[in-house]
N, C-alpha and C positions, 0 to 999 in steps of 0.2 A: 504494500500500500504506500502511496505517496501522499504528501501533504502539500497544501498550498493555500493561497488567499484568493477569494473571488475578486477578479479584476472589475467586471461589470456583468450584469444579468438583466435582460429585457423580459419583464413578466408577460407583456403582450405577445411577444414572439416565442417565448419559452426557451431561450438559449442565451448563452453568454460565454465568458472565458474565465479560466482559473489560471493564475500565475503560480507555477511550481516553486517550492521552496529551494530545492537543491539545484536544479538546472536552469531556473529562471526562464522557463519556456511557457508560452500560452498553450492551454489545452482546452479544446471545445467542450462545453458543458450543455447538455440538453435536460430539460425539466424531467423527462422520463427516467433519467439516471439518478435523480435525487431520492434518497431513501428516507422518507418521512411520511407521517400520516397527514391526511388532509391535503390542502393546496400545496403543491410542490413548487418551491421557489428558492432562490438564493438572493443574498444581498451583498453588494460591494463591501469588501472588508472582512467578510466572514472567513474564519479559518476552517478548512475542510480536509477530509481524507478521502481518497478515491483510488481506483484502479485505473491506470493509464493503458489504453488499448490502441493499437494501430488501426486507423481507418484509411479510406481511400485517399484522403487529402491531409492526413496528419493525425496527431494524437487526439483521442476522445476520452473523456472521463466517464467511468462506469462506477456504479455502487458508491455514489457521493454521499458522505455523511458529514453533518455539521459538527465541528469540534468546539468552536467558540463563536459567539455572536460578534457582529461588527462593532468596533469601538464606538462609544457614545461621543458625538461631536457637539453636544449641547453647550459645552463650555467654550468652544471656539468662536471666533468672530463670525459674523454673518457671511463675509466674503470668503473666508476659509471654508465654511460649511457648504456654500454654494459651489465652489470649485471642486471640493472633494466628492460631491454628489452629482456633478454634472454628467450628462449623457455624453458619450463619445461624439466627436464631430460628425457631420454628414458624410464626409469622406470615409471616416473610420466605420460608420454604420454601413455604408455601401459595401466596403471591402469585407466586413464581417458577414453581411447578408450573402454575398457571393460565395464566401468560404463555407458558410452554413448550408447553403443550397447545394453546393458541390458535395458536401459531406453526407447529406441525407440521401 
C-alpha cells in the first residue's frame, strides 16, 4: 500500500488526483475506488492509503482509504484559504479531463 495526499477531487465529475508521498507522482483517483460508506468522495489535503495499479494511461489508485482529514484552514487569512481551495485552472481541468477520459 502506498500513501499520499489528495491533490484535488471534483465531486461533480467523480475523479481527481493523489500526490504520492514517496515518488511525488500524480495518481488518478476515481470515486468508485474510495472505500467508505455513503457518498464516496475525497477532499484536497486528505491523507490517504491506496493500491497503485497500472492503467492504460498511467497509475490509478485502487482501494482508497482515508487516513486523516484535510487540515483545518479556518485560522488562515481569507486569501490563503481561497488559494488553497481553488479549483485547478481551465487548462489544468482540460488536461485532467482528457487524461481521465483516456483512462476510462
